[in-house]
Z-matrix of the N, CA and C atoms (Angstrom, degrees):
N
C 1 1.418
C 2 1.514 1 109.07
N 3 1.323 2 115.96 1 141.33
C 4 1.454 3 121.35 2 -175.98
C 5 1.523 4 109.60 3 -106.06
N 6 1.309 5 118.25 4 131.48
C 7 1.456 6 122.86 5 -179.25
C 8 1.517 7 108.34 6 -109.74
N 9 1.325 8 115.48 7 127.79
C 10 1.465 9 120.90 8 179.30
C 11 1.508 10 108.65 9 -99.12
N 12 1.306 11 114.59 10 132.16
C 13 1.454 12 118.23 11 177.96
C 14 1.523 13 109.34 12 -100.59
N 15 1.293 14 115.96 13 144.61
C 16 1.450 15 121.91 14 179.64
C 17 1.515 16 107.55 15 -102.65
N 18 1.350 17 115.92 16 131.81
C 19 1.467 18 119.89 17 179.80
C 20 1.517 19 109.19 18 -72.22
N 21 1.270 20 115.80 19 141.60
C 22 1.459 21 119.62 20 179.30
C 23 1.530 22 109.55 21 -78.69
N 24 1.331 23 117.00 22 164.75
C 25 1.457 24 121.42 23 -179.93
C 26 1.520 25 111.61 24 -67.58
N 27 1.307 26 117.71 25 -19.54
C 28 1.462 27 120.92 26 178.87
C 29 1.518 28 110.90 27 -69.44
N 30 1.376 29 117.27 28 -26.06
C 31 1.456 30 120.90 29 -179.20
C 32 1.527 31 112.14 30 -83.70
N 33 1.339 32 119.36 31 -8.11
C 34 1.469 33 122.15 32 -176.29
C 35 1.525 34 110.25 33 -71.18
N 36 1.331 35 116.19 34 161.71
C 37 1.467 36 121.67 35 179.80
C 38 1.517 37 109.92 36 -67.14
N 39 1.337 38 118.01 37 149.14
C 40 1.470 39 120.07 38 -179.82
C 41 1.538 40 110.64 39 -64.26
N 42 1.299 41 114.43 40 146.69
C 43 1.463 42 120.85 41 -177.32
C 44 1.546 43 110.18 42 -83.34
N 45 1.345 44 116.74 43 131.79
C 46 1.462 45 121.43 44 176.70
C 47 1.524 46 107.22 45 -107.45
N 48 1.317 47 118.18 46 122.40
C 49 1.469 48 119.63 47 179.71
C 50 1.537 49 110.42 48 -61.48
N 51 1.327 50 117.20 49 132.63
C 52 1.470 51 119.87 50 -175.18
C 53 1.526 52 114.26 51 -71.45
N 54 1.324 53 119.06 52 -18.86
C 55 1.459 54 120.08 53 -174.64
C 56 1.524 55 113.41 54 -85.20
N 57 1.319 56 120.28 55 1.68
C 58 1.458 57 121.12 56 -179.04
C 59 1.518 58 111.40 57 -78.88
N 60 1.317 59 116.99 58 -26.41
C 61 1.458 60 120.15 59 -178.63
C 62 1.511 61 112.87 60 82.09
N 63 1.315 62 117.82 61 -2.34
C 64 1.459 63 120.81 62 -177.55
C 65 1.523 64 110.92 63 -64.82
N 66 1.314 65 117.00 64 -36.46
C 67 1.457 66 119.24 65 -177.75
C 68 1.529 67 111.14 66 -70.00
N 69 1.333 68 119.46 67 -31.83
C 70 1.474 69 120.88 68 177.90
C 71 1.523 70 110.44 69 -74.52
N 72 1.314 71 116.92 70 -43.61
C 73 1.456 72 120.65 71 -178.84
C 74 1.520 73 110.49 72 -64.01
N 75 1.315 74 117.33 73 -33.66
C 76 1.458 75 120.63 74 -179.76
C 77 1.521 76 110.01 75 -69.99
N 78 1.329 77 117.96 76 -34.20
C 79 1.455 78 120.81 77 -178.10
C 80 1.522 79 111.95 78 -77.56
N 81 1.331 80 117.63 79 -34.29
C 82 1.463 81 120.85 80 -176.09
C 83 1.526 82 108.68 81 -127.62
N 84 1.306 83 117.16 82 89.97
C 85 1.468 84 119.18 83 -177.22
C 86 1.536 85 110.83 84 -63.62
N 87 1.312 86 115.42 85 142.51
C 88 1.456 87 120.90 86 178.39
C 89 1.511 88 114.02 87 88.52
N 90 1.331 89 118.34 88 -8.68
C 91 1.449 90 121.85 89 179.44
C 92 1.519 91 108.29 90 -105.94
N 93 1.324 92 117.99 91 121.49
C 94 1.462 93 118.92 92 -179.34
C 95 1.519 94 110.91 93 -68.04
N 96 1.297 95 117.86 94 158.47
C 97 1.463 96 120.77 95 176.46
C 98 1.524 97 110.48 96 -57.93
N 99 1.313 98 116.41 97 154.00
C 100 1.457 99 122.69 98 -173.64
C 101 1.529 100 113.08 99 -56.63
N 102 1.309 101 118.10 100 -41.36
C 103 1.463 102 120.83 101 -178.84
C 104 1.528 103 110.03 102 -62.25
N 105 1.327 104 117.81 103 -43.13
C 106 1.460 105 120.83 104 178.93
C 107 1.524 106 110.54 105 -67.54
N 108 1.320 107 116.56 106 -36.48
C 109 1.460 108 121.44 107 179.91
C 110 1.527 109 110.13 108 -62.62
N 111 1.313 110 116.95 109 -43.47
C 112 1.465 111 120.47 110 179.45
C 113 1.523 112 111.20 111 -65.00
N 114 1.312 113 116.86 112 -41.03
C 115 1.459 114 119.80 113 178.60
C 116 1.518 115 110.05 114 -63.41
N 117 1.314 116 117.20 115 -37.57
C 118 1.459 117 121.41 116 179.99
C 119 1.521 118 112.08 117 -68.50
N 120 1.333 119 118.37 118 -29.77
C 121 1.455 120 121.68 119 -179.01
C 122 1.521 121 111.78 120 -69.59
N 123 1.313 122 118.49 121 -26.68
C 124 1.457 123 121.11 122 -179.27
C 125 1.521 124 110.26 123 -61.49
N 126 1.320 125 117.19 124 -34.31
C 127 1.461 126 119.57 125 -179.80
C 128 1.520 127 111.40 126 -77.75
N 129 1.337 128 118.11 127 -18.66
C 130 1.456 129 121.59 128 -178.98
C 131 1.531 130 111.21 129 -85.04
N 132 1.315 131 117.71 130 -29.01
C 133 1.461 132 120.96 131 -178.09
C 134 1.511 133 110.72 132 -61.24
N 135 1.328 134 115.08 133 142.03
C 136 1.452 135 119.66 134 -179.24
C 137 1.518 136 109.38 135 -95.42
N 138 1.300 137 117.40 136 142.17
C 139 1.467 138 119.65 137 -179.32
C 140 1.524 139 110.91 138 -69.06
N 141 1.323 140 115.35 139 162.23
C 142 1.460 141 121.30 140 -178.51
C 143 1.516 142 111.16 141 -61.36
N 144 1.314 143 117.68 142 -30.22
C 145 1.451 144 120.85 143 -179.45
C 146 1.533 145 110.19 144 -60.99
N 147 1.303 146 117.82 145 -36.55
C 148 1.454 147 121.09 146 178.92
C 149 1.519 148 109.79 147 -67.81
N 150 1.330 149 118.18 148 -39.82
C 151 1.460 150 121.04 149 177.61
C 152 1.517 151 110.82 150 -62.73
N 153 1.341 152 115.83 151 -41.87
C 154 1.463 153 119.57 152 178.15
C 155 1.517 154 110.98 153 -63.25
N 156 1.315 155 116.44 154 -40.98
C 157 1.464 156 120.49 155 179.63
C 158 1.527 157 110.63 156 -64.17
N 159 1.348 158 116.24 157 -41.04
C 160 1.467 159 120.16 158 177.60
C 161 1.514 160 110.97 159 -62.95
N 162 1.329 161 116.62 160 -43.15
C 163 1.468 162 120.79 161 179.05
C 164 1.523 163 110.54 162 -64.17
N 165 1.325 164 117.23 163 -38.70
C 166 1.467 165 120.68 164 178.73
C 167 1.529 166 110.75 165 -65.20
N 168 1.334 167 117.18 166 -39.09
C 169 1.467 168 119.82 167 177.53
C 170 1.519 169 111.38 168 -66.08
N 171 1.340 170 117.38 169 -41.21
C 172 1.471 171 120.15 170 177.99
C 173 1.518 172 110.76 171 -62.98
N 174 1.335 173 116.80 172 -42.56
C 175 1.461 174 120.53 173 179.44
C 176 1.524 175 110.99 174 -64.47
N 177 1.328 176 117.10 175 -41.29
C 178 1.466 177 120.36 176 178.59
C 179 1.526 178 110.59 177 -61.21
N 180 1.323 179 117.84 178 -38.34
C 181 1.465 180 120.93 179 177.06
C 182 1.520 181 111.29 180 -65.38
N 183 1.356 182 116.75 181 -42.12
C 184 1.472 183 120.07 182 178.60
C 185 1.518 184 111.08 183 -62.72
N 186 1.343 185 116.63 184 -43.01
C 187 1.465 186 120.87 185 179.92
C 188 1.521 187 109.96 186 -63.61
N 189 1.341 188 117.49 187 -44.09
C 190 1.458 189 120.94 188 -179.99
C 191 1.524 190 111.36 189 -63.97
N 192 1.333 191 116.70 190 -37.38
C 193 1.459 192 120.57 191 -179.15
C 194 1.526 193 112.49 192 -75.75
N 195 1.330 194 117.70 193 -17.73
C 196 1.474 195 119.96 194 -176.00
C 197 1.524 196 113.10 195 -77.75
N 198 1.308 197 118.20 196 -13.83
C 199 1.458 198 120.41 197 -180.00
C 200 1.518 199 112.13 198 83.03
N 201 1.308 200 117.69 199 31.61
C 202 1.452 201 122.32 200 -179.55
C 203 1.526 202 109.69 201 -69.14
N 204 1.345 203 115.93 202 140.92
C 205 1.458 204 119.21 203 -176.80
C 206 1.530 205 112.69 204 -138.55
N 207 1.315 206 118.36 205 29.15
C 208 1.461 207 122.08 206 -179.76
C 209 1.526 208 109.77 207 -78.23
N 210 1.318 209 116.41 208 124.23
C 211 1.464 210 120.81 209 178.28
C 212 1.523 211 109.18 210 -92.72
N 213 1.325 212 116.08 211 167.26
C 214 1.470 213 119.83 212 178.41
C 215 1.524 214 110.87 213 -65.89
N 216 1.321 215 116.67 214 -35.78
C 217 1.467 216 120.29 215 178.68
C 218 1.528 217 110.38 216 -63.40
N 219 1.328 218 116.71 217 -40.80
C 220 1.470 219 120.32 218 177.54
C 221 1.526 220 110.58 219 -66.30
N 222 1.330 221 117.23 220 -39.97
C 223 1.462 222 120.46 221 178.80
C 224 1.529 223 110.57 222 -61.56
N 225 1.329 224 117.17 223 -43.29
C 226 1.463 225 119.68 224 179.21
C 227 1.527 226 110.97 225 -67.49
N 228 1.337 227 118.03 226 -32.06
C 229 1.465 228 121.31 227 175.17
C 230 1.532 229 110.10 228 -66.12
N 231 1.327 230 116.65 229 -39.12
C 232 1.479 231 120.96 230 177.17
C 233 1.525 232 109.57 231 -64.53
N 234 1.334 233 116.76 232 -44.79
C 235 1.471 234 120.39 233 178.60
C 236 1.533 235 111.19 234 -59.90
N 237 1.344 236 116.69 235 -42.64
C 238 1.465 237 119.95 236 179.21
C 239 1.527 238 111.26 237 -65.15
N 240 1.321 239 116.94 238 -38.46
C 241 1.465 240 120.38 239 -177.91
C 242 1.528 241 111.71 240 -69.15
N 243 1.328 242 117.49 241 -42.00
C 244 1.461 243 120.60 242 -177.96
C 245 1.531 244 111.69 243 -84.52
N 246 1.313 245 117.50 244 -47.71
C 247 1.472 246 124.32 245 178.92
C 248 1.526 247 114.90 246 61.48
N 249 1.318 248 118.09 247 12.82
C 250 1.471 249 122.74 248 178.81
C 251 1.524 250 107.96 249 -168.52
N 252 1.316 251 117.52 250 177.70
C 253 1.466 252 121.02 251 175.49
C 254 1.526 253 108.53 252 -64.98
N 255 1.298 254 116.87 253 127.53
C 256 1.461 255 121.24 254 -176.90
C 257 1.523 256 111.95 255 -66.88
N 258 1.307 257 117.79 256 -25.54
C 259 1.459 258 120.89 257 -174.98
C 260 1.532 259 112.69 258 -91.42
N 261 1.328 260 117.12 259 -56.21
C 262 1.471 261 119.89 260 -173.85
C 263 1.519 262 112.69 261 -101.86
N 264 1.336 263 117.76 262 -11.24
C 265 1.454 264 120.84 263 178.65
C 266 1.511 265 114.24 264 81.41
N 267 1.327 266 119.00 265 12.24
C 268 1.465 267 121.97 266 179.57
C 269 1.524 268 109.30 267 -61.22
N 270 1.315 269 115.65 268 132.25
C 271 1.455 270 121.53 269 -177.92
C 272 1.524 271 109.19 270 -116.76
N 273 1.323 272 117.16 271 145.30
C 274 1.460 273 120.74 272 177.59
C 275 1.517 274 114.00 273 80.71
N 276 1.318 275 117.96 274 17.45
C 277 1.464 276 121.86 275 177.28
C 278 1.530 277 108.46 276 -114.88
N 279 1.311 278 116.51 277 160.79
C 280 1.463 279 120.73 278 175.64
C 281 1.528 280 108.62 279 -66.37
N 282 1.320 281 115.66 280 134.50
C 283 1.460 282 120.53 281 -177.89
C 284 1.520 283 110.53 282 -110.96
N 285 1.330 284 115.13 283 143.53
C 286 1.458 285 122.17 284 -178.47
C 287 1.516 286 109.24 285 -118.08
N 288 1.317 287 116.03 286 157.35
C 289 1.467 288 120.93 287 175.61
C 290 1.524 289 107.89 288 -73.85
N 291 1.322 290 115.91 289 130.81
C 292 1.460 291 119.88 290 175.90
C 293 1.512 292 108.54 291 -134.02
N 294 1.311 293 115.82 292 132.09
C 295 1.467 294 120.87 293 177.31
C 296 1.524 295 108.54 294 -84.11
N 297 1.333 296 116.28 295 126.26
C 298 1.457 297 120.20 296 177.83
C 299 1.528 298 108.78 297 -62.05
N 300 1.328 299 116.80 298 -48.55
C 301 1.462 300 121.57 299 171.07
C 302 1.529 301 105.71 300 -97.29
N 303 1.338 302 118.67 301 110.45
C 304 1.469 303 121.50 302 -173.20
C 305 1.530 304 112.76 303 -59.40
N 306 1.310 305 115.69 304 152.67
C 307 1.460 306 121.71 305 179.23
C 308 1.522 307 110.36 306 -60.60
N 309 1.323 308 117.58 307 -36.49
C 310 1.464 309 120.87 308 -179.73
C 311 1.524 310 111.94 309 -67.67
N 312 1.332 311 117.61 310 -14.36
C 313 1.463 312 121.78 311 178.49
C 314 1.527 313 111.58 312 -111.26
N 315 1.326 314 116.25 313 16.53
C 316 1.458 315 120.31 314 175.31
C 317 1.517 316 114.70 315 101.70
N 318 1.312 317 119.27 316 3.87
C 319 1.461 318 121.95 317 179.13
C 320 1.513 319 111.69 318 -78.03
N 321 1.335 320 115.19 319 170.34
C 322 1.462 321 121.23 320 178.89
C 323 1.515 322 108.82 321 -140.94
N 324 1.318 323 115.53 322 162.29
C 325 1.461 324 120.16 323 173.61
C 326 1.529 325 106.73 324 -81.96
N 327 1.322 326 116.28 325 91.33
C 328 1.454 327 122.61 326 176.50
C 329 1.517 328 108.33 327 -128.85
N 330 1.315 329 116.86 328 166.92
C 331 1.463 330 121.10 329 -177.02
C 332 1.535 331 111.55 330 -64.15
N 333 1.338 332 117.49 331 -27.14
C 334 1.467 333 120.71 332 179.35
C 335 1.531 334 112.40 333 -82.38
N 336 1.318 335 117.48 334 -24.33
C 337 1.466 336 120.50 335 -171.45
C 338 1.529 337 113.79 336 -103.46
N 339 1.313 338 118.81 337 -12.06
C 340 1.466 339 121.37 338 -175.96
C 341 1.517 340 110.56 339 -101.40
N 342 1.327 341 115.49 340 134.34
C 343 1.467 342 122.25 341 174.35
C 344 1.524 343 107.78 342 -132.45
N 345 1.339 344 116.98 343 153.82
C 346 1.463 345 118.82 344 175.52
C 347 1.528 346 110.34 345 -77.93
N 348 1.327 347 116.00 346 136.87
C 349 1.465 348 120.87 347 179.98
C 350 1.524 349 109.28 348 -136.43
N 351 1.323 350 115.88 349 144.45
C 352 1.461 351 119.23 350 173.77
C 353 1.528 352 107.99 351 -70.55
N 354 1.297 353 115.78 352 164.72
C 355 1.465 354 120.97 353 -176.23
C 356 1.525 355 111.45 354 -59.31
N 357 1.325 356 116.22 355 -41.16
C 358 1.463 357 120.55 356 -177.76
C 359 1.534 358 111.26 357 -63.40
N 360 1.315 359 116.85 358 -47.37
C 361 1.466 360 120.25 359 -179.62
C 362 1.523 361 111.06 360 -66.25
N 363 1.327 362 116.65 361 -43.49
C 364 1.460 363 120.48 362 -178.81
C 365 1.524 364 111.20 363 -61.74
N 366 1.314 365 117.32 364 -42.62
C 367 1.468 366 120.90 365 -178.96
C 368 1.524 367 111.53 366 -70.54
N 369 1.325 368 117.95 367 -40.33
C 370 1.465 369 118.84 368 -176.64
C 371 1.522 370 111.67 369 -75.75
N 372 1.317 371 117.73 370 -29.52
C 373 1.471 372 120.66 371 178.39
C 374 1.513 373 110.29 372 -69.92
N 375 1.325 374 116.81 373 -39.05
C 376 1.458 375 122.24 374 178.95
C 377 1.525 376 109.59 375 52.89
N 378 1.327 377 118.66 376 -121.54
C 379 1.462 378 120.42 377 179.67
C 380 1.528 379 111.30 378 -113.15
N 381 1.311 380 115.81 379 28.15
C 382 1.458 381 121.33 380 -179.03
C 383 1.524 382 110.59 381 -82.15
N 384 1.320 383 115.82 382 155.07
C 385 1.463 384 120.63 383 175.58
C 386 1.526 385 108.21 384 -66.39
N 387 1.323 386 117.03 385 136.44
C 388 1.460 387 121.62 386 -170.39
C 389 1.529 388 112.80 387 -62.78
N 390 1.327 389 118.30 388 -40.06
C 391 1.472 390 119.36 389 -177.00
C 392 1.525 391 111.25 390 -68.26
N 393 1.315 392 117.14 391 -42.06
C 394 1.473 393 120.83 392 178.77
C 395 1.526 394 109.56 393 -64.07
N 396 1.333 395 116.66 394 -44.13
C 397 1.466 396 121.46 395 -179.54
C 398 1.527 397 110.90 396 -63.08
N 399 1.330 398 117.92 397 -43.57
C 400 1.463 399 120.38 398 -178.94
C 401 1.530 400 111.36 399 -65.89
N 402 1.316 401 117.40 400 -38.17
C 403 1.479 402 119.94 401 177.57
C 404 1.520 403 110.44 402 -64.97
N 405 1.318 404 116.57 403 -42.00
C 406 1.465 405 119.91 404 179.86
C 407 1.525 406 111.13 405 -64.56
N 408 1.318 407 117.50 406 -38.42
C 409 1.468 408 121.46 407 179.83
C 410 1.529 409 112.87 408 -84.30
N 411 1.318 410 115.96 409 -2.13
C 412 1.474 411 123.01 410 -179.02
C 413 1.534 412 111.92 411 57.98
N 414 1.331 413 114.68 412 44.65
C 415 1.459 414 120.99 413 175.03
C 416 1.523 415 108.61 414 -94.98
N 417 1.323 416 117.61 415 164.19
C 418 1.464 417 122.60 416 -176.54
C 419 1.525 418 109.79 417 -79.05
N 420 1.327 419 115.82 418 87.45
C 421 1.460 420 121.98 419 -176.72
C 422 1.528 421 112.98 420 -64.43
N 423 1.344 422 120.03 421 -47.66
C 424 1.467 423 119.11 422 -179.34
C 425 1.530 424 112.98 423 -61.01
N 426 1.312 425 117.80 424 -40.10
C 427 1.464 426 120.34 425 178.97
C 428 1.533 427 110.51 426 -63.80
N 429 1.344 428 117.52 427 -40.90
C 430 1.461 429 120.31 428 178.04
C 431 1.518 430 110.45 429 -62.71
N 432 1.345 431 117.89 430 -47.02
C 433 1.463 432 120.76 431 -176.03
C 434 1.530 433 111.46 432 -63.25
N 435 1.323 434 117.47 433 -40.11
C 436 1.464 435 120.93 434 178.84
C 437 1.533 436 109.68 435 -65.90
N 438 1.323 437 117.04 436 -46.05
C 439 1.465 438 120.67 437 179.95
C 440 1.528 439 110.70 438 -64.78
N 441 1.310 440 117.22 439 -41.77
C 442 1.464 441 121.44 440 -179.78
C 443 1.517 442 111.11 441 -62.08
N 444 1.326 443 116.69 442 -44.33
C 445 1.453 444 120.88 443 179.50
C 446 1.530 445 110.70 444 -64.25
N 447 1.317 446 116.65 445 -45.36
C 448 1.467 447 121.00 446 -178.93
C 449 1.525 448 112.73 447 -64.78
N 450 1.313 449 117.09 448 -44.68
C 451 1.461 450 120.78 449 -179.53
C 452 1.525 451 110.95 450 -68.55
N 453 1.323 452 117.62 451 -41.73
C 454 1.479 453 120.46 452 178.96
C 455 1.530 454 110.17 453 -62.98
N 456 1.342 455 117.07 454 -39.34
C 457 1.477 456 119.97 455 179.70
C 458 1.527 457 110.22 456 -66.96
N 459 1.344 458 117.06 457 -41.25
C 460 1.462 459 119.13 458 -179.47
C 461 1.532 460 112.11 459 -69.24
N 462 1.335 461 117.50 460 -32.98
C 463 1.463 462 120.43 461 178.70
C 464 1.519 463 111.90 462 -74.49
N 465 1.310 464 117.77 463 -30.54
C 466 1.464 465 121.49 464 177.69
C 467 1.527 466 111.42 465 -67.97
N 468 1.339 467 115.82 466 -34.06
C 469 1.482 468 120.33 467 -175.41
C 470 1.506 469 113.20 468 -76.65
């Protein structure tokens, strides 16, 4: 008959705590332990301000490449003609330049394509087609189109 002996726990290999990172560093020389690697990545990440600056530079390049030719005098003429947000009719708010046909869809900053928009309308429209956006927001699309056509024709003359 054969008797099997069981090794006691005292004979087992010594326990190495897993959080020291020594076992990873030993397996892959030159690579810091994961915890140190993560801490090091925090200094490599770029702040959001840098991303915004990069996006602003890309947009400036797109605008320059689009052949935009709107002068400040033309912009002030547009502001005088509309005197309010072209989309929602908000009065007494700061107005921004908004391209009816967005630059990303082939539009340009020209006297025919730029209208004054409040911040809310400009941000929500983004690069969407104006008619689809106005229908979704339940704004008066026919009134805008008639006014836009009339004002653009009068400014061209």
